[in-house]
Phi, psi and omega in degrees: 000330181296329181283337181282325186298313177296325179294318179297317182290333181278313186251347178100153183299312181300322179293320179294318179297319178298314178298319179297314181293321176298321178295320181292323184270001182301314181295322179293322178294322178295319179295319178297318178298317178297320179295317180293323179293322181279349185301314179300321179295315180296320180294322178292327177294318180295317180297318179295316179296323180292319178293321183293320183274340186254000000 
């Protein structure tokens, strides 16, 4: 908590809250990016499986 107080007084409360929230959602954004990147491959696998069984 001691490290947050000087930061709050220097840049302001809204800026500190924004930085904190951005830090928290970073891992979720990376996971979302990985899912979007893998989506075309997954869709082609599903399409291939549908042709194979049908």
